[in-house]
C-alpha angles and dihedrals in degrees: 000000000000098000136065121255094237095063105119094239091051100040090039090063095054097079092051093045092046092051088049091057107268104146104182123044119188123208148136109245153020124311130205120268089246089060090046087055093049091050090052093047090054097041089242130135141207122226125191125215129189113265091257101099093160090068089061096057093099090055093063112097097173136004139178136172104254097183145347097035089169088070092069112201090008093056118120109265131193109214135189107204137177125201096003109166112224140146117233099232101171126031138139092012095305128111129198087213095067135051113256121209 
């Protein structure tokens, strides 16, 4: 999408979505350690993709607006994808964006 993951309105939605059952969140940048903790608590993960979303269009098999349709391209979409290249950046309480002891 057009915004970075760490914007408060984007990152702020991750705990609620994780608690509601969303297991994979896609984004483009670092998240706070409090969000990393929430992801771990809900057995969810965060994958980063290059900021070239248009290249992934052929990987989408199905899509639907799940919520906030009035937001247009920033609405919440449910996607079924195949072969989407991504790097798992946050999982099991660890983040590739921070040093781990």
